[in-house]
Every structure is written in C-alpha cells, then in structure tokens.
N, CA, C and O atoms as a DFTB+ gen file, in Angstrom:
436 C
 N C O
     1  1       0.811      -1.207       0.000
     2  2       0.000       0.000       0.000
     3  2       0.850       1.265       0.000
     4  3       0.445       2.277      -0.572
     5  1       2.017       1.224       0.630
     6  2       2.872       2.407       0.655
     7  2       3.371       2.730      -0.743
     8  3       3.469       3.898      -1.120
     9  1       3.683       1.703      -1.507
    10  2       4.163       1.913      -2.875
    11  2       3.061       2.562      -3.710
    12  3       3.317       3.452      -4.521
    13  1       1.846       2.104      -3.495
    14  2       0.707       2.667      -4.214
    15  2       0.554       4.157      -3.898
    16  3       0.334       4.966      -4.799
    17  1       0.669       4.510      -2.631
    18  2       0.557       5.911      -2.223
    19  2       1.691       6.740      -2.819
    20  3       1.478       7.883      -3.223
    21  1       2.894       6.170      -2.876
    22  2       4.030       6.884      -3.455
    23  2       3.814       7.130      -4.944
    24  3       4.100       8.214      -5.453
    25  1       3.308       6.116      -5.635
    26  2       3.060       6.259      -7.072
    27  2       2.007       7.331      -7.330
    28  3       2.126       8.114      -8.272
    29  1       0.972       7.361      -6.484
    30  2      -0.062       8.382      -6.633
    31  2       0.510       9.768      -6.363
    32  3       0.170      10.728      -7.055
    33  1       1.369       9.873      -5.368
    34  2       1.973      11.164      -5.043
    35  2       2.869      11.635      -6.182
    36  3       2.873      12.821      -6.511
    37  1       3.633      10.718      -6.792
    38  2       4.497      11.085      -7.912
    39  2       3.679      11.538      -9.118
    40  3       4.086      12.435      -9.856
    41  1       2.532      10.914      -9.308
    42  2       1.686      11.262     -10.449
    43  2       0.887      12.528     -10.187
    44  3       0.279      13.079     -11.104
    45  1       0.883      12.990      -8.952
    46  2       0.151      14.203      -8.616
    47  2      -1.327      13.950      -8.385
    48  3      -2.144      14.867      -8.474
    49  1      -1.664      12.724      -8.092
    50  2      -3.061      12.369      -7.843
    51  2      -3.214      12.129      -6.356
    52  3      -2.419      11.414      -5.745
    53  1      -4.238      12.730      -5.781
    54  2      -4.465      12.505      -4.358
    55  2      -5.413      11.323      -4.194
    56  3      -6.412      11.204      -4.903
    57  1      -5.086      10.470      -3.263
    58  2      -5.915       9.303      -3.001
    59  2      -7.153       9.738      -2.232
    60  3      -7.085      10.672      -1.432
    61  1      -8.277       9.082      -2.459
    62  2      -9.477       9.444      -1.693
    63  2      -9.273       9.110      -0.219
    64  3      -8.654       8.109       0.141
    65  1      -9.810       9.975       0.603
    66  2      -9.649       9.777       2.040
    67  2     -10.462       8.579       2.485
    68  3     -11.624       8.420       2.111
    69  1      -9.838       7.748       3.283
    70  2     -10.485       6.533       3.755
    71  2     -11.436       6.829       4.912
    72  3     -12.302       6.013       5.226
    73  1     -11.280       7.997       5.550
    74  2     -12.069       8.292       6.742
    75  2     -13.451       8.859       6.413
    76  3     -14.272       9.019       7.317
    77  1     -13.729       9.169       5.137
    78  2     -15.033       9.763       4.824
    79  2     -16.075       8.664       4.615
    80  3     -16.043       7.963       3.604
    81  1     -16.994       8.515       5.563
    82  2     -18.002       7.457       5.460
    83  2     -19.168       7.831       4.533
    84  3     -20.006       6.986       4.219
    85  1     -19.220       9.089       4.100
    86  2     -20.344       9.530       3.280
    87  2     -20.234       8.971       1.868
    88  3     -19.144       8.834       1.313
    89  1     -21.376       8.658       1.316
    90  2     -21.415       8.188      -0.062
    91  2     -21.323       9.383      -0.992
    92  3     -21.756      10.475      -0.625
    93  1     -20.776       9.211      -2.177
    94  2     -20.711      10.327      -3.118
    95  2     -22.109      10.702      -3.596
    96  3     -23.015       9.870      -3.631
    97  1     -22.262      11.967      -3.961
    98  2     -23.556      12.441      -4.423
    99  2     -23.903      11.808      -5.761
   100  3     -23.031      11.557      -6.593
   101  1     -25.189      11.555      -5.951
   102  2     -25.642      10.978      -7.215
   103  2     -25.709      12.072      -8.266
   104  3     -26.055      13.215      -7.967
   105  1     -25.377      11.714      -9.496
   106  2     -25.441      12.665     -10.599
   107  2     -26.663      12.366     -11.445
   108  3     -27.090      11.219     -11.575
   109  1     -27.211      13.422     -12.014
   110  2     -28.349      13.237     -12.907
   111  2     -27.866      12.715     -14.240
   112  3     -26.809      13.109     -14.734
   113  1     -28.644      11.833     -14.811
   114  2     -28.309      11.298     -16.119
   115  2     -28.737      12.282     -17.191
   116  3     -29.834      12.836     -17.124
   117  1     -27.883      12.503     -18.177
   118  2     -28.303      13.374     -19.281
   119  2     -29.319      12.635     -20.141
   120  3     -29.178      11.439     -20.398
   121  1     -30.324      13.343     -20.574
   122  2     -31.340      12.709     -21.408
   123  2     -32.568      13.574     -21.489
   124  3     -32.578      14.703     -20.997
   125  1     -33.601      13.053     -22.106
   126  2     -34.834      13.838     -22.239
   127  2     -35.485      14.044     -20.875
   128  3     -35.819      13.090     -20.173
   129  1     -35.652      15.297     -20.526
   130  2     -36.232      15.633     -19.231
   131  2     -37.752      15.720     -19.295
   132  3     -38.412      15.672     -18.256
   133  1     -38.317      15.847     -20.481
   134  2     -39.763      16.027     -20.605
   135  2     -40.521      14.774     -20.182
   136  3     -41.612      14.876     -19.620
   137  1     -39.963      13.599     -20.441
   138  2     -40.663      12.375     -20.091
   139  2     -40.672      12.133     -18.589
   140  3     -41.524      11.400     -18.087
   141  1     -39.731      12.742     -17.861
   142  2     -39.652      12.516     -16.433
   143  2     -40.557      13.462     -15.641
   144  3     -40.882      13.180     -14.487
   145  1     -40.960      14.565     -16.240
   146  2     -41.817      15.520     -15.526
   147  2     -43.265      15.031     -15.498
   148  3     -43.766      14.513     -16.496
   149  1     -43.928      15.191     -14.373
   150  2     -45.348      14.822     -14.338
   151  2     -46.176      15.863     -15.091
   152  3     -45.820      17.041     -15.128
   153  1     -47.265      15.428     -15.678
   154  2     -48.146      16.328     -16.427
   155  2     -49.243      16.861     -15.504
   156  3     -50.428      16.623     -15.739
   157  1     -48.842      17.585     -14.451
   158  2     -49.819      18.085     -13.482
   159  2     -50.523      19.347     -13.986
   160  3     -51.599      19.678     -13.488
   161  1     -49.944      20.065     -14.964
   162  2     -50.565      21.284     -15.471
   163  2     -51.810      20.980     -16.303
   164  3     -52.729      21.798     -16.356
   165  1     -51.851      19.832     -16.945
   166  2     -52.975      19.482     -17.809
   167  2     -53.813      18.399     -17.149
   168  3     -53.281      17.529     -16.460
   169  1     -55.119      18.452     -17.356
   170  2     -55.949      17.362     -16.829
   171  2     -55.586      16.060     -17.541
   172  3     -55.357      16.040     -18.751
   173  1     -55.539      14.996     -16.782
   174  2     -55.115      13.725     -17.366
   175  2     -56.174      13.200     -18.328
   176  3     -57.373      13.311     -18.073
   177  1     -55.714      12.629     -19.432
   178  2     -56.619      12.030     -20.403
   179  2     -57.054      12.973     -21.504
   180  3     -57.540      12.497     -22.529
   181  1     -56.909      14.294     -21.357
   182  2     -57.387      15.219     -22.375
   183  2     -56.307      15.574     -23.389
   184  3     -56.621      15.930     -24.524
   185  1     -55.055      15.483     -23.000
   186  2     -53.983      15.833     -23.928
   187  2     -53.154      14.597     -24.224
   188  3     -53.075      13.669     -23.419
   189  1     -52.533      14.608     -25.405
   190  2     -51.691      13.486     -25.801
   191  2     -50.275      13.997     -25.969
   192  3     -50.054      15.103     -26.463
   193  1     -49.335      13.197     -25.562
   194  2     -47.943      13.589     -25.730
   195  2     -47.508      13.307     -27.157
   196  3     -48.209      12.631     -27.911
   197  1     -46.338      13.835     -27.521
   198  2     -45.816      13.636     -28.873
   199  2     -45.565      12.169     -29.176
   200  3     -45.741      11.729     -30.312
   201  1     -45.157      11.414     -28.172
   202  2     -44.890       9.995     -28.391
   203  2     -46.174       9.250     -28.731
   204  3     -46.168       8.349     -29.569
   205  1     -47.276       9.623     -28.082
   206  2     -48.548       8.969     -28.375
   207  2     -49.014       9.315     -29.778
   208  3     -49.556       8.457     -30.475
   209  1     -48.815      10.561     -30.209
   210  2     -49.215      10.952     -31.557
   211  2     -48.387      10.213     -32.601
   212  3     -48.911       9.801     -33.636
   213  1     -47.100      10.045     -32.331
   214  2     -46.234       9.329     -33.264
   215  2     -46.677       7.888     -33.433
   216  3     -46.669       7.362     -34.546
   217  1     -47.065       7.241     -32.339
   218  2     -47.469       5.839     -32.448
   219  2     -48.780       5.715     -33.200
   220  3     -48.981       4.745     -33.931
   221  1     -49.683       6.687     -33.032
   222  2     -50.941       6.626     -33.776
   223  2     -50.694       6.805     -35.266
   224  3     -51.302       6.109     -36.079
   225  1     -49.807       7.734     -35.640
   226  2     -49.509       7.953     -37.055
   227  2     -48.841       6.728     -37.657
   228  3     -49.152       6.351     -38.787
   229  1     -47.932       6.104     -36.927
   230  2     -47.257       4.926     -37.468
   231  2     -48.222       3.754     -37.585
   232  3     -48.086       2.933     -38.491
   233  1     -49.210       3.663     -36.668
   234  2     -50.216       2.610     -36.775
   235  2     -51.057       2.801     -38.023
   236  3     -51.391       1.832     -38.705
   237  1     -51.403       4.056     -38.329
   238  2     -52.195       4.326     -39.531
   239  2     -51.400       3.994     -40.784
   240  3     -51.962       3.484     -41.753
   241  1     -50.105       4.273     -40.779
   242  2     -49.262       3.938     -41.925
   243  2     -49.159       2.430     -42.087
   244  3     -49.130       1.932     -43.212
   245  1     -49.102       1.699     -40.986
   246  2     -48.994       0.246     -41.050
   247  2     -50.250      -0.388     -41.623
   248  3     -50.176      -1.447     -42.247
   249  1     -51.406       0.243     -41.421
   250  2     -52.649      -0.311     -41.943
   251  2     -52.682      -0.277     -43.463
   252  3     -53.363      -1.098     -44.076
   253  1     -51.963       0.652     -44.088
   254  2     -51.961       0.770     -45.541
   255  2     -51.026      -0.236     -46.210
   256  3     -51.068      -0.388     -47.431
   257  1     -50.202      -0.908     -45.457
   258  2     -49.225      -1.828     -46.029
   259  2     -49.919      -3.119     -46.435
   260  3     -50.698      -3.684     -45.668
   261  1     -49.627      -3.585     -47.660
   262  2     -50.173      -4.856     -48.126
   263  2     -49.042      -5.865     -48.201
   264  3     -47.932      -5.543     -48.624
   265  1     -49.334      -7.076     -47.789
   266  2     -48.338      -8.125     -47.817
   267  2     -48.652      -9.102     -48.931
   268  3     -49.814      -9.341     -49.262
   269  1     -47.609      -9.659     -49.501
   270  2     -47.764     -10.619     -50.582
   271  2     -47.238     -11.962     -50.093
   272  3     -46.159     -12.044     -49.506
   273  1     -48.024     -13.026     -50.345
   274  2     -47.586     -14.355     -49.952
   275  2     -46.466     -14.813     -50.871
   276  3     -46.571     -14.710     -52.093
   277  1     -45.419     -15.308     -50.289
   278  2     -44.269     -15.788     -51.050
   279  2     -44.098     -17.266     -50.743
   280  3     -44.079     -17.669     -49.580
   281  1     -43.974     -18.068     -51.789
   282  2     -43.780     -19.497     -51.601
   283  2     -42.291     -19.742     -51.378
   284  3     -41.452     -19.378     -52.202
   285  1     -41.994     -20.356     -50.265
   286  2     -40.607     -20.635     -49.935
   287  2     -40.181     -21.933     -50.605
   288  3     -40.933     -22.908     -50.589
   289  1     -38.999     -21.965     -51.188
   290  2     -38.537     -23.206     -51.812
   291  2     -38.218     -24.252     -50.751
   292  3     -37.845     -23.929     -49.624
   293  1     -38.374     -25.511     -51.142
   294  2     -38.083     -26.602     -50.221
   295  2     -36.566     -26.678     -50.050
   296  3     -35.837     -26.757     -51.039
   297  1     -36.094     -26.657     -48.832
   298  2     -34.645     -26.694     -48.635
   299  2     -34.083     -28.056     -49.035
   300  3     -34.669     -29.099     -48.747
   301  1     -32.942     -28.017     -49.701
   302  2     -32.293     -29.269     -50.077
   303  2     -31.376     -29.689     -48.942
   304  3     -30.564     -28.910     -48.443
   305  1     -31.531     -30.924     -48.559
   306  2     -30.745     -31.447     -47.456
   307  2     -29.585     -32.232     -48.044
   308  3     -29.779     -33.169     -48.819
   309  1     -28.405     -31.845     -47.673
   310  2     -27.223     -32.546     -48.151
   311  2     -26.598     -33.290     -46.982
   312  3     -26.364     -32.729     -45.912
   313  1     -26.341     -34.551     -47.215
   314  2     -25.721     -35.341     -46.159
   315  2     -24.364     -35.830     -46.624
   316  3     -24.152     -36.086     -47.810
   317  1     -23.478     -35.952     -45.706
   318  2     -22.140     -36.452     -45.986
   319  2     -21.928     -37.664     -45.098
   320  3     -22.141     -37.609     -43.887
   321  1     -21.511     -38.746     -45.708
   322  2     -21.248     -39.939     -44.918
   323  2     -19.856     -39.831     -44.322
   324  3     -18.865     -39.661     -45.032
   325  1     -19.806     -39.930     -43.028
   326  2     -18.526     -39.861     -42.343
   327  2     -17.922     -41.253     -42.295
   328  3     -18.590     -42.224     -41.937
   329  1     -16.676     -41.335     -42.652
   330  2     -15.991     -42.614     -42.603
   331  2     -15.189     -42.680     -41.320
   332  3     -14.616     -41.686     -40.874
   333  1     -15.157     -43.844     -40.745
   334  2     -14.390     -43.977     -39.509
   335  2     -12.913     -44.125     -39.835
   336  3     -12.553     -44.437     -40.970
   337  1     -12.071     -43.907     -38.862
   338  2     -10.627     -44.022     -39.053
   339  2     -10.216     -45.464     -39.316
   340  3      -9.227     -45.721     -40.003
   341  1     -10.987     -46.408     -38.763
   342  2     -10.655     -47.821     -38.959
   343  2     -10.716     -48.196     -40.430
   344  3      -9.857     -48.930     -40.917
   345  1     -11.726     -47.699     -41.147
   346  2     -11.863     -48.012     -42.565
   347  2     -10.682     -47.470     -43.350
   348  3     -10.208     -48.127     -44.277
   349  1     -10.198     -46.287     -43.001
   350  2      -9.061     -45.697     -43.709
   351  2      -7.814     -46.556     -43.537
   352  3      -7.053     -46.758     -44.483
   353  1      -7.610     -47.060     -42.323
   354  2      -6.435     -47.886     -42.075
   355  2      -6.497     -49.172     -42.878
   356  3      -5.482     -49.622     -43.410
   357  1      -7.692     -49.774     -42.971
   358  2      -7.839     -51.004     -43.739
   359  2      -7.540     -50.756     -45.208
   360  3      -6.884     -51.575     -45.851
   361  1      -8.010     -49.645     -45.743
   362  2      -7.767     -49.335     -47.146
   363  2      -6.284     -49.116     -47.396
   364  3      -5.770     -49.526     -48.437
   365  1      -5.588     -48.482     -46.466
   366  2      -4.158     -48.244     -46.628
   367  2      -3.382     -49.555     -46.598
   368  3      -2.380     -49.702     -47.298
   369  1      -3.846     -50.512     -45.785
   370  2      -3.175     -51.802     -45.725
   371  2      -3.337     -52.567     -47.035
   372  3      -2.452     -53.334     -47.416
   373  1      -4.449     -52.369     -47.721
   374  2      -4.712     -53.081     -48.966
   375  2      -3.895     -52.542     -50.129
   376  3      -3.756     -53.227     -51.142
   377  1      -3.358     -51.354     -50.017
   378  2      -2.610     -50.755     -51.116
   379  2      -1.250     -51.439     -51.216
   380  3      -0.500     -51.520     -50.243
   381  1      -0.957     -51.922     -52.401
   382  2       0.335     -52.563     -52.633
   383  2       1.008     -51.861     -53.794
   384  3       0.378     -51.550     -54.805
   385  1       2.289     -51.621     -53.633
   386  2       3.051     -50.977     -54.694
   387  2       3.707     -52.062     -55.546
   388  3       4.398     -52.941     -55.030
   389  1       3.486     -51.987     -56.830
   390  2       4.092     -52.951     -57.739
   391  2       5.035     -52.227     -58.684
   392  3       4.738     -51.132     -59.162
   393  1       6.158     -52.845     -58.944
   394  2       7.133     -52.340     -59.899
   395  2       7.558     -50.898     -59.604
   396  3       7.695     -50.087     -60.521
   397  1       7.762     -50.587     -58.338
   398  2       8.220     -49.254     -57.967
   399  2       9.614     -49.401     -57.381
   400  3       9.825     -50.163     -56.438
   401  1      10.559     -48.670     -57.944
   402  2      11.933     -48.720     -57.458
   403  2      12.132     -47.551     -56.489
   404  3      12.312     -46.407     -56.907
   405  1      12.098     -47.855     -55.194
   406  2      12.219     -46.808     -54.186
   407  2      13.651     -46.311     -54.038
   408  3      13.879     -45.253     -53.452
   409  1      14.614     -47.055     -54.557
   410  2      16.007     -46.651     -54.413
   411  2      16.447     -45.692     -55.512
   412  3      17.529     -45.113     -55.421
   413  1      15.637     -45.512     -56.544
   414  2      16.000     -44.625     -57.653
   415  2      15.895     -43.172     -57.204
   416  3      14.970     -42.821     -56.472
   417  1      16.835     -42.317     -57.632
   418  2      16.752     -40.890     -57.257
   419  2      15.584     -40.212     -57.977
   420  3      15.215     -40.575     -59.094
   421  1      15.024     -39.224     -57.300
   422  2      13.907     -38.482     -57.893
   423  2      14.445     -37.505     -58.915
   424  3      15.486     -36.881     -58.706
   425  1      13.735     -37.376     -60.020
   426  2      14.153     -36.441     -61.062
   427  2      13.700     -35.042     -60.685
   428  3      12.547     -34.838     -60.305
   429  1      14.611     -34.074     -60.791
   430  2      14.256     -32.682     -60.498
   431  2      13.530     -32.098     -61.695
   432  3      14.018     -32.189     -62.821
   433  1      12.398     -31.514     -61.470
   434  2      11.645     -30.898     -62.576
   435  2      11.570     -29.420     -62.399
   436  3      10.977     -28.729     -63.228
C-alpha cells in the first residue's frame, strides 16, 4: 500500500480519504427531461404527448401496407457420410506398390 501511495503522489493524484463514510452524491443522467416531468398542469386524459401521436400515425401507416404471400422453396438437405478411421487404415493396408523402385533418385523438374 505504501508503494501505491508513493506512485499516486508522484503522479500528482491525491488518493481518496479513507475516513469519509459519506457516499458520493448521485449525478443526474443526461437525457430527455420532458418524459420525467409529471403532467400536473394538464388534466389527465385530455392531452396526448408527442410519443402517443407518433405511435398513432405509425399505426395508420402500417394499416396501408399490403403483404404478398411468397412461396418458400423446399430446402435441399445434403448429407455427408462420415468414414471412420478404422476403414481408412484397412484401405491403406490393402494398397500394394508394384514395380516401384524406391532406391532410384527423384528427377528434379
């Protein structure tokens, strides 16, 4: 802990005091303040907010939309047969080399 305090002192940063039991003050979040205010000036139910008007207009626009039925193609299912390692080993054992001279040098191409 002493090293930490020394590093903070060198950097010019003061460490928070450990003796202060008070919690830090809460900060207000930036954002639209109109939605948080109560509508006490207007009688409830007689006025509509901008958000309510927007949803009504978008609902009316949605009613004009026509949908077209689209026939989906049947998906083709492709399967791959997995071969086990045992089969590969058996096939390798069956391979026989005939008339191959392994002692001959390879030709450089």
